[in-house]
C-alpha positions in Angstrom: -51.8 30.0 -9.2 -54.2 31.5 -6.3 -55.3 28.0 -5.8 -52.1 26.2 -5.7 -50.6 28.9 -3.1 -53.6 28.6 -0.5 -53.1 25.0 -0.9 -49.6 24.9 -0.1 -50.5 27.6 2.7 -53.0 25.4 4.0 -50.0 22.4 4.2 -48.0 24.9 5.5 -50.3 25.5 8.6 -51.3 22.0 9.2 -47.4 21.0 9.4 -46.6 24.3 11.6 -49.5 23.0 13.7 -48.6 19.1 14.2 -45.4 20.5 15.3 -46.4 22.3 17.7 -48.7 19.7 19.0 -46.2 16.9 19.0 -44.9 18.0 22.6 -44.1 16.6 25.7 -46.3 17.6 28.7 -44.6 20.3 30.4 -46.6 19.5 33.7 -45.5 16.1 34.6 -42.8 13.8 33.9 -42.3 10.0 33.5 -41.9 8.5 36.6 -38.7 6.8 35.9 -36.8 10.6 35.6 -39.2 11.6 38.6 -37.3 9.8 41.0 -33.9 9.3 39.6 -31.6 11.9 40.9 -31.6 13.8 44.1 -32.9 17.2 42.9 -36.1 15.4 41.2 -36.7 13.6 44.4 -36.6 16.6 46.6 -39.0 18.0 44.4 -41.3 15.3 44.6 -40.9 15.6 48.6 -42.4 19.0 48.6 -45.2 17.2 46.2 -45.8 15.2 48.8 -46.4 18.4 51.1 -48.4 19.8 48.9 -51.0 17.3 47.9 -51.0 16.3 51.9 -52.0 20.2 52.7 -54.9 20.3 49.5 -58.1 21.4 51.3 -59.4 18.4 50.9 -57.3 17.5 53.6 -55.1 19.4 55.9 -56.1 22.4 54.9 -59.5 22.5 55.6 -62.0 19.7 55.0 -60.2 17.3 57.4 -61.6 19.9 60.3 -64.5 20.6 59.2 -65.7 16.7 58.8 -64.9 16.3 62.6 -67.1 19.5 63.6 -69.8 17.8 61.0 -69.5 14.4 62.4 -69.3 15.7 66.3 -72.4 18.3 65.8 -74.7 17.9 68.3 -77.5 20.7 68.6 -75.1 23.5 68.9 -74.2 23.5 65.3 -76.1 23.3 62.1 -75.4 22.6 58.3 -77.0 25.5 56.4 -75.0 25.7 53.4 -76.3 24.8 49.8 -73.8 21.9 48.8 -75.3 18.2 49.4 -71.5 16.8 50.1 -71.4 18.5 53.9 -74.8 18.2 54.4 -74.7 14.5 53.9 -71.8 14.0 56.0 -73.6 16.4 58.9 -76.8 14.1 58.1 -74.3 10.7 58.6 -76.0 9.6 55.9 -72.7 9.8 52.9 -73.7 8.5 49.9 -70.6 7.0 47.4 -70.7 9.6 44.6 -69.8 12.4 47.5 -67.4 14.4 45.6 -65.7 15.8 49.3 -65.0 12.5 50.9 -63.8 10.7 47.5 -61.1 13.8 47.3 -60.2 13.2 50.4 -59.1 9.8 50.3 -58.0 10.3 46.6 -55.4 12.9 48.2 -54.2 10.9 50.8 -53.4 8.1 48.9 -51.4 10.5 46.1 -49.4 11.6 49.1 -48.9 8.4 50.3 -48.2 7.0 46.7 -45.2 10.1 46.4 -43.8 8.8 49.5 -43.6 5.4 48.6 -42.3 6.6 45.6 -39.2 8.7 47.4 -38.5 5.9 50.2 -37.4 3.6 46.9 -35.4 5.9 45.6 -33.6 7.1 48.8 -30.4 5.8 47.8 -29.9 9.0 44.8 -30.5 11.6 47.4 -27.3 12.8 49.0 -25.9 11.1 51.8 -26.0 13.8 54.1 -29.7 14.6 53.3 -31.1 10.7 53.4 -31.7 10.7 56.9 -34.0 14.0 57.0 -36.0 13.1 53.4 -36.8 9.7 54.7 -37.7 10.7 57.8 -40.2 13.6 56.0 -41.8 11.0 53.6 -42.4 8.3 56.7 -43.5 11.0 58.5 -46.5 12.0 55.8 -47.3 8.6 55.2 -47.8 7.9 58.9 -49.7 11.0 59.2 -51.8 10.5 56.4 -53.1 7.2 58.0 -53.3 8.3 61.1 -55.8 10.8 59.5 -57.6 8.4 57.3 -57.8 6.2 60.0 -59.6 8.6 62.4 -62.1 9.2 59.3 -63.0 6.0 57.9 -62.0 3.5 60.2 -64.0 2.7 63.7 -62.6 4.2 66.8 -59.3 2.1 68.5 -61.5 1.3 71.4 -65.0 0.2 69.2 -65.0 -3.6 69.4 -61.9 -5.6 69.2 -58.7 -4.4 66.9 -57.7 -7.3 65.1 -61.2 -8.3 63.3 -62.4 -4.6 62.7 -61.3 -3.3 59.8 -58.3 -0.9 58.8 -57.7 0.8 55.4 -55.7 -0.3 52.7 -52.3 -0.3 53.5 -50.0 0.5 50.3 -46.3 0.6 51.5 -45.1 0.0 48.1 -44.8 2.7 44.8 -48.0 2.4 42.6 -46.2 3.7 39.0 -48.0 3.6 35.6 -50.6 1.9 34.7 -53.3 0.8 37.4 -54.1 -3.1 38.0 -55.9 -5.6 39.9 -52.4 -5.9 41.7 -52.6 -2.7 43.2 -56.0 -3.0 44.6 -54.8 -4.6 48.2 -57.5 -5.2 50.5 -58.3 -3.5 54.4 -56.3 -4.5 56.9 -57.3 -4.9 60.3 -57.5 -1.8 62.6 -54.3 -3.2 64.7 -52.1 -3.6 61.7 -53.0 -0.1 60.2 -52.1 1.3 63.9 -49.2 -0.7 63.6 -48.4 0.6 60.5 -49.1 4.4 62.1 -46.3 3.7 64.5 -43.8 2.2 62.7 -43.7 5.5 60.1 -43.9 8.1 62.8 -41.4 6.2 64.9 -38.9 5.6 62.3 -39.3 9.3 61.3 -38.7 10.9 64.8 -35.8 9.0 65.0 -34.6 10.6 61.4 -36.1 13.8 61.3 -33.8 16.9 62.6 -34.7 19.4 65.8 -34.8 22.3 63.5 -36.1 22.1 59.7 -37.3 25.5 58.7 -41.0 24.7 57.2 -41.2 21.1 56.9 -41.7 18.4 59.7 -39.5 18.4 62.5 -38.6 15.3 65.1 -41.4 17.4 67.6 -44.0 17.4 65.0 -43.9 13.5 64.3 -43.4 12.8 68.2 -46.6 15.6 68.6 -48.6 13.1 66.2 -47.1 10.3 67.7 -48.8 11.4 71.1 -51.9 11.5 69.3 -51.9 7.8 68.1 -50.7 6.6 71.9 -53.8 8.9 73.1 -56.5 6.6 71.2 -54.5 3.4 72.3 -54.5 4.3 76.0 -58.1 5.5 75.9 -58.8 1.6 74.5 -56.8 0.4 77.4 -58.6 2.5 79.7 -62.2 1.1 78.4 -61.0 -2.8 78.7 
């Protein structure tokens, strides 16, 4: 009798565990639901800001990289981590986790924006311009920061032949396939995309927007872009 009761207890525990484990993830939702409503799109927009401001991007590492890459005798890297040392010595290996994380986080932010732009019609009419402007701003800003880090300067050679970035402007959803691996554009094409995104963002964004992007922020980044291009013209 005891053996029978023990056996039934085990079945009950296993059955109970199966029910508890057979649940949907609480930290993510399917893509077709994530951008299906006004509320969800706006939540995704907050996610794009979050991706843009991770430690690997605007919250520190982009500034760290610029200091390490531009360092002369007045700055030395004395830390124990090899990844920043590779950047300082300008001998970056393909398995550098710092650089890979910067790249991945930037394209994650870009992909969120691509999904938002595709789903903009579900956003409340009175908010569509602002939401679209913020998504374009984030995408343009990410491409600009990436271009400064991973491409040659605008003034270095022919912008039509020097390589730019992989310009992904349509949403990546579900399983990644070969179709998602687009070739690198020219540097001129990359800057055209940056200018297009930021110029349209400036026209759509409000002058005041709380802690989020405004017309003036987009104009400030545009000024940085034009400065790069003006320096090129002066050299020519």
